[in-house]
N, C-alpha and C positions, 0 to 999 in steps of 0.2 A: 403739785412738786415741779419744780422748774429742774429742767435736763436737756443738757446737750448731749445729742446722739448720734452717732453717724458711721458708715461704714468704710473701710479700708478696701483696699487692694486683695488680699488675700480672702474677700469677702466675710470677713468678722466686721464686729463692730466696737465701738467705741462709745464707753454710757457714763457721761459725767455730771452726777449729783450737784446743782448747782445752788441748791439751798444751803448744802453742805460746806460749801465752797464760801458763800458771804461770810461763816465763821472761821474759815481758816487766815490764820495770820500767816505762815509761810509761803503760802503760792507755791510749793514744792513744783507741782505738775510744770507750771510755766516754767519755772525757773529752770528746772532738767531739760524741759523740750527746747529751751533756747541755748543750748551748751553745744559745744563744737562739735559738730559730727553726729547730730540728733535731727530731728527731721525738723523743727523749727516751726512749726504750725500752730501754736497756741500762743495767744497774749491776751493781756487783762484788758478786759470791757467792763465797767462800769464795778469794780470789784471782782468780776468772776471771767474763768477762762472762757476764750472764744475763738475762732477758726480764723486764723489770717486768711489761709487760703479758700478759694470756695469750696461747696462739697463736692461737686463733682473733679474737682483738682485731688481733693484729698482721696477720693475714690479711685485714680487713678494714679496713685502711690506717692501723690508728696508726703502721707504721712509711712514712716519706714517702719512701725510695729517693730519698735524695739521695746516695747512694755516698761519705758524707765519713766513715762508719767506716773504708772499702774503703781509702780515698786517706791518711786519717791512719796507720792502722797498716803501709802499706807505707813510709811514708815515717820513719815514729816509733816503729813497735813491731817485728813478727816476721815479715810478712806473713802472717799467721794466717787470713785473711778474703778469702773470693772470692764477689764477687754474680755472680750469672747472673740477666739480664735478656732475655725477651722482645722481640724486634725483627721482627713479621711481615712489616713492608715493605720488610726492608734489602734485601732480594736484588731485590725488583722496581726500588729507587731507585738500586742499582749499576746494573742493566741500562739504564737509562734515561739513565744519566751517558754511559755508553759508547757509546750509540745517537745518540745528542745530542752533540756537540762545545761547549763551553761558551765555547771560545774560538780564533776562529780571526786568523791571522797575516794579513794582506793583504801578497803581493809587491813 
C-alpha cells in the first residue's frame, strides 16, 4: 500500500492512501487545499497528492489543519484521507458534562 503520512503542528497526523487516490477522478483534496484561505500544501504529482512544502515546514505549521481535505475527499473523492488530531482535554470535558446537568426540567 502506498501512503503519504505527515505530522502537523498540533501533534496530529494526516494519512492519505495514495492507492485510492490513483482511482480518484475528482482530486477533491488537492482542489480544496489550494482554495483561497486554505493551507495550499498539496499538489498533484504523478496523478496523486504530494506535499509542496517539506515535512519539517508542514510540521511547523504550513498545514492549517482545517480538515477540508478530509471532508472533500469523503464527500467527492475516494475516502482516502484520515486525519488524527490530539484532543487532550476531551475526556475531562465529557466528564464535566455528565457531572453537571446542563438542563433541568421543573416539575
